GUFIVO-39853 format. One record per residue (C-alpha): residue in one letter; x, y, z. Coordinates in steps of 0.02 Angstrom, whole numbers, plus 50000, padded with zeros to 5 digits. Example, Ala and Ser with C-alpha at 12.3 -4.5 7.8 and 13.67 -1.06 7.14 Angstrom:
% GUFIVO-39853
A506154977550390/S506844994750357/
% end
This chain:
% GUFIVO-39853
X507955590853437/X506825602453335/X507215607453159/X507945624853145/X507825637653009/X509425645952947/X509515664452913/X510065667052734/X511555678052698/X511625680452511/X513445684452482/X513945676952315/X515785680452337/X515885662652399/X515935657152220/X516695671252122/X518235674252224/X519095667952377/X517855656152460/X516495661152582/X514815668052617/X513415662752500/X512065655852611/X511015640452593/X509575635152699/X509635620252811/X508785611252950/X509145600253098/X508375583053108/X507395579953267/X508155567153384/X506535557653400/X506365557553211/X508095550253190/X507765536753319/X506105532253240/X506895531753069/X508315520653129/X507105508553212/X506005507453058/X507525504552947/X508085490053058/X506365482153062/X506085483952875/X507845479552821/X507525461052779/X506005465652674/X506905479752586/X508375468252550/X507255455252469/X506355468352364/X508015475852309/X508695459052254/X507105454652159/X507065471452069/X508915472352029/X509415471851848/X511005463651791/X512235471651670/X511925464051497/X513805462651464/X515175455751576/X516215469351659/X517975472951596/X518575476251775/X517955471351946/X518335488752011/X518575506151938/X519425519352045/X519335537751997/X520515549752085/X519995567752050/X521315581252071/X520315597152046/X521195609651932/X522795599951895/X523445608151738/X523975598551583/X525385610151530/X526155611151703/X525965592351730/X526815589051563/X528285600251607/X528545592351778/X528425575051700/X529775579451575/X530865585751718/X530675569251810/X529795577051960/X528215566351953/X528865548351957/X527225540052003/X526235548651867/X527635544351747/X527475526151798/X525595527051772/X525865534751600/X527105521151550/X525945507551609/X524405515251531/X524195532551455/X524185551251484/X523075563351388/X522485581051399/X520655581151446/X519485593751365/X518455602951496/X516755611251479/X516115628151423/X516435636951539/X517835627051623/X517285629951803/X517015616951939/X515115616051956/X514895614951768/X516325602851739/X515965590751881/X514115590651834/X514625585351658/X515825572351728/X514485563851830/X513065564751702/X513945562951535/X512925577151461/X513255595151407/X512655609551519/X511095611651412/X510505595151484/X511135596151664/X510645614551692/X512245620651778/X513105635051686/X513995644651825/X514025645952014/X512705659552007/X511185664151905/X510075679751913/X508345679151989/X507085682751850/X506075694751958/X507395703952059/X508995701251955/X509835696552120/X511135682452110/X510645665452176/X511495648552182/X511285639052020/X511425621652093/X510275621152245/X508555628052287/X507895628752464/X506065629652511/X505415629252689/X503745626252771/X503355632152949/X502955618353074/X502795616953262/X502815603253392/X502385602953577/X500995610153684/X500655627853744/X502185637653796/X503225622053768/X502845622553583/X504355623253468/X504335631853299/X505395624553162/X505595624752975/X505495608952872/X506665611152726/X506415605752548/X508185605552481/X508175602952293/X509665599952182/X509505609952022/X510735599251927/X509705589051807/X510045572551719/X510635556951810/X512385553351878/X513165537951801/X513355530151973/X511455530351987/X511405520151827/X512685508251901/X511585507152055/X510115501651947/X511175486851895/X511675482152072/X513435489152064/X514105496652226/X514725514652227/X515765524752348/X515685543352301/X516735554752411/X516695573752399/X516265575552214/X515655593452185/X513795596152153/X513205581152254/X512245591152384/X510955587052442/X511515568852440/X510545557252326/X510075539152354/X511185526252272/X511775508552296/X513265512652403/X513865527552505/X514125545952469/X514875560952559/X514305577552485/X515455591952438/X515175608752355/X513665618352425/X513665609652594/X513425624752711/X514225628352878/X513215627553038/X512625645453012/X511935641752840/X513275651052742/X514595644052626/X515915647752757/X516035662652876/X517645663852975/X517835673853137/X519215685653192/X519335691553373/X520445706553405/X520795720453529/X521445731853392/X520515747753347/X519035745753232/X519435746853048/X518355754452914/X517455742352799/X517075724052826/X517995707852807/X517275699052657/X516855681052697/X517095683652883/X516645693353038/X517745703953151/X517325703853336/X518105717953435/X518475712153612/X519265719353768/X520625711853874/X520595711454062/X522325707154122/X522725690754036/X520915685854002/X519825689053850/X517975684553848/X517255679953677/X515785671053600/X515495661653438/X513955664953334/X512955649653283/X511305646053196/X509735656553227/X508755654153386/X507515639853351/X506155646953463/X506215664553395/X507385668453250/X507105687053281/X508145685153438/X509665682553329/X510925668553326/X511305656053462/X512985659253544/X514335648853626/X515415658253752/X517265654553773/X518745662353862/X520565664453815/X521905666353948/X523605672453886/X525115662653949/X526565671253859/X527025678753690/X526635662653598/X525375653053701/X523675654353783/X522335643453860/X520665641453774/X519205637553890/X517765630353790/X516315619253841/X517095616054010/X518715609753933/X520435617753923/X521485617953763/X523215625153737/X523405637653595/X525065640553507/X525345655853400/X525185652153214/X524615634153240/X522855627553210/X522085617253348/X521275600753308/X519425601253269/X518505606053429/X516655603053459/X515585618253499/X513885616353583/X512555629453548/X511175627653677/X509475628753594/X508415625253746/X508255614053898/X509225598253859/X509435602953677/X511045608453592/X511655609753414/X513435604353380/X514725611153261/X516605609253244/X517935622353211/X519795625653231/X520605639853327/X522255648653295/X523115661453405/X523695676253300/X524485687853431/X524535690453619/X525515706253656/X525255720753651/X523665716653556/X522655700653559/X522105691653401/X521235675053369/X520615666653210/X519215653753206/X518775643753050/X516985643052989/X515965631953104/X515735615853008/X514275604053029/X514845590753152/X515015574553051/X514785563953207/X513145572653247/X512635580753082/X511325594353092/X510745590552916/X511005577452781/X512785578352715/X512955560452655/X512035544752606/X511535534652698/X511415546452846/X512545535152948/X514005536252825/X514695553252883/X514505547153062/X515445531153022/X516895541052950/X516955552353103/X516945537453222/X518345529353123/X519515544153090/X518915558053203/X518125574753154/X518425581352979/X517945596352872/X516175595152802/X515985612652727/X515805612152538/X517225624652515/X518255618652661/X519875628252630/X519635645852698/X520275656352553/X519415672152613/X520365673252777/X521985673052676/X521355685552548/X520795697152689/X522525695252770/X521835688052931/X522925672552915/X524575670652823/X525115659852677/X525915646752788/X524325645052890/X523265642552734/X524505630152663/X524435619652822/X522535620452822/X522485613452645/X523715599652685/X522745594552841/X521135593152741/X522045582752610/X522565570652748/X520745569252805/X520195565952625/X521545552952596/X521045543452754/X519225541752699/X519735537952519/X520915523952570/X519605516952687/X518465515252536/X519845506852435/X520115494252575/X518265490152591/X517595491552414/X518425477352319/X517115477052182/X516215491952106/X516605510552088/X517635521952201/X517725540552163/X518575553652271/X518955571752229/X520355581752312/X519945600152289/X521385607652388/X522345607152224/X521125619952155/X521135631252309/X523025631452324/X523295635952142/X522025649952158/X522985657452304/X524805653552264/X524935656252075/X525715673452111/X527285663952165/X527355654352002/X527045669551892/X528495681551912/X527555695651826/X525965694451929/X525385711052007/X525085702352174/X526805694452183/X527705701352337/X529405709352323/X530115696352440/X529535678352415/X529815666552562/X530915651852512/X529625639052569/X528295646852456/X529285650652299/X528905633252233/X527225630952319/X526325625552160/X527695613652106/X527755606352282/X525875603852273/X526045593652113/X527435583252191/X526325579652344/X524895574452230/X526105563052138/X526445554752305/X524575552552331/X524465544452160/X525865532452207/X524995527152368/X523365525052271/X524225514352139/X524865502852277/X523065499852333/X522465496852156/X523805484652101/X522705469152107/X522625465651920/X520765468651911/X520625487251950/X520665501551827/X521365517751899/X520915534351819/X521735550451880/X520925566051810/X520585584451833/X519035594351782/X520055608651706/X521795616051709/X522445632451779/X523045649351721/X523745665551789/X522485679251829/X523385695951809/X522025707351742/X520155708351773/X518865714451646/X517335723951709/X516055718451581/X514705729251657/X515785744651638/X516125739651457/X514255737251427/X513955754451504/X515275763051397/X514525755251241/X512735760251279/X512015743351329/X511865746551517/X511395761851621/X511955764851800/X511275777351925/X512865786851972/X512235789452149/X512175770552171/X513735765852073/X514735752652161/X513275743852244/X513285724952241/X512115713152149/X511625725052007/X510715736152132/X511175752552047/X510645747951870/X509205756651780/X508315741751703/X507185752551595/X508735757751496/X509795741851507/X509905729151366/X511245717651436/X512145714351600/X513515703051668/X513405692151822/X514445677551882/X516085671751811/X515815670451624/X514055675551576/X513175690251493/X511275690551499/X510085699951384/X508715709351477/X507335700251382/X505505704851380/X504435691151452/X505905683351544/X506465696751666/X505345707951768/X505935723751680/X506505716451515/X506625728251366/X507425717451229/X506165708951116/X506495690351087/X506815685350908/X507635696650782/X508085710650903/X508885698651026/X509835689350891/X510495705550817/X511045711550988/X511965695251026/X512895695750861/X513365713950891/X514025710351067/X515025695251007/X515865705150869/X516355719450984/X516915708751131/X518035698151022/X518995713950975/X519175720751152/X520995726051181/X521835729651347/X522635747051327/X523975742751455/X524625727251366/X524005729951187/X523315712151184/X521545705451170/X520735700851334/X519455688851260/X519865673851151/X518085669851097/X516305674351146/X515035660351127/X513165661151098/X512395648851221/X510965644451104/X512245637550981/X513495630551105/X512275620151208/X510985606851168/X509555601451279/X507985607051366/X508855618251492/X509935628951377/X508675643151395/X509265644851576/X511045648551520/X511795665851502/X511485672051325/X513345674151297/X514815664651373/X516455674251375/X518025664051346/X519445674751414/X521225674751353/X522655668351460/X522985680551603/X521235688151604/X519615684851698/X518025693851749/X518455707851871/X518015706352054/X516715720152037/X515825713351885/X515705695851957/X514515702152091/X513595714451981/X514545729852040/X515015742951909/X516685751751927/X517395766251825/X518675756451722/X518555741451608/X520265733851647/X520985731651822/X522575724351894/X522215709352005/X523145712652167/X522275699552275/X523075683752340/X521795674552231/X523015675552086/X522665660251979/X521065655151893/X520255644751757/X518725655251710/X519425657451535/X519175649651364/X519155630651380/X520585629051255/X521735638151377/X521485626351525/X521345607951476/X521355595551618/X522285579051633/X521815560751613/X522965546651667/X522425528551652/X523225512551716/X522755504351550/X523075512351380/X521675523151308/X521635523051119/X520675539351102/X521705554251046/X520595568151112/X519635562551267/X518375574351345/X517725575651523/X516055572451440/X516625554951393/X517025548151565/X515245543651618/X514845532751466/X516595525351473/X516395519151652/X514655512451616/X515345502351470/X516785495751576/X515505488451697/X514505480951555/X513035492851577/X512085500451431/X512405518851395/X510815529451407/X510335537651243/X510285554951324/X512145554851360/X513175566051246/X514855558151285/X515585543451191/X516455528851277/X518335528951264/X519155513551192/X520555504751282/X521995497451183/X523615502151095/X523865520851079/X525445523850976/X524625537050864/X523915545751017/X525665547651092/X526215557350938/X524685568450952/X525035570851137/X526825576551104/X526205588850974/X524925595851097/X526235598251231/X527315607851108/X525845618851060/X525245622151239/X525175641151268/X526485647951387/X525545653951541/X526945659551655/X528265672451612/X530015667351654/
% end
């Protein structure tokens, strides 16, 4: 099968709001290439094995444990966890605390997933690993681009005459710098199983197996584009993160088609398509006819993962998987389809290492979500699906994740196992409005099953911890349960670009006000601009195409001026400050990549975050805005507001552990030397009586985030 070039859809809302749309590039490995590669690997395996054994270093110190297991629960909040522990609602975590320890875990600046998980895996501050946000501006165009992955392509062709196939060979480069600690473990012959840790795409070689997470695209090359099929009249505007297909109904039948990747022979012909038909049975059921098979649809219920074949030529097809859900049948027809995930059983591009590992998992447990941001938050935010549908989607993905995680625990009896569950993050983003009784997006009537959605989530995760503990109770395994950051309510958004405009630092063409991606800004008159979740950039001469701020004294004076003013910014509606602290990146970070950071990092107060407009470079007409979206919780605030959690099955003596410290800690536990470049310090294990007193004091001082 020839390699195919994706069309890029640069929609950064994938990372600054409810999940989808920012495109990556990708390619599809040729069948003959895969076969040749497999044959060569088999033939060369004995030689490679001998070379690997001869070159392998041994840890200079004996390991403290035969196995270390890290269970990541993305976004689990320290304050909320502490409260539920005190109420007796988390018995397994309580048991883990009694047996070992429980600490708050300091996150990163800023405390957002790509930054935090990059620090977790490398043990260095962002100035050394080069990830400061989801997005960063292009130096020439000011357009947002992904901060973690760069895609380059080179045109190729195979075949003869009119049977020649054009394809693009991708060069997918991870922009995260430094070296993950499991790569260091690999150098010393220690086996690693790394499952769905964010910022591991494209997958890297290691001694062990890896399944990538954040930034893995869907089959179309985006970060997740859902589809809605409807017979209702066309609405004005677009569905962010998805596409609406207006269809007609003939009797009980509705003809539809799914959009896939671009045509490999001629991308100008548009995307490949896969036709399907829906035949209504009654008010709650219909038949789905897809790929020659028949599947029953039930209103409000997701199907299992179904394989979709996109024919790319004679004898050639590209496979994806998706789930369907019937929304309505009478008098109007409605159907929701998840983003089309890369098929793990027949992956169109590398999503794990070695390449056979995702296939192995699919053969063992069936199809599973492969998209980096698998939970479809946009379809809920755009009111295509309902809360209950999203909740079930998250729970189903958790079951998939637990199956592959427990498979690793059964098979890896010596070495490192890491698995991250990120549904905890997505659910808190979308359901915090039910926890916060004063949230602008809280509905007047709250369904009984959703009133305690966040608390129920923590209870379910406690059950997961209990099942994990049962698999780690061998006397020679250390279990760490941690989160990369905590969570917070998001009631009010701050449009930093509007604030910069009102204070004379940014100029907008009024005829283009409201355009995305900083398109309406007059760069010849703009000294600073905001983009992404927490950053403000100076329009520096010599750095940006139209820079006007001179480096040196002028830039330093401007930064100090902005910091002083931002730290005094008051919300006129509440009379409180919206920003806790503004940081100068040059002082906050250390390392060779700190020049790539935003010049200023804004640490928001509890309840505040960057506004939806400012996050994508759109300038509105007000600085403060109510947040009325379902995406009602967030953690893009000052790090002191959202500490994460750290539980350990053995006591940790440290009183103030940091996410930064986990990489050197695990290296030391395996007897491996800690690289000099690491900023973290290894945590010590032992008695922790003083730390308990500090912990109790911290719990008492934790800011109240939810109004009663």
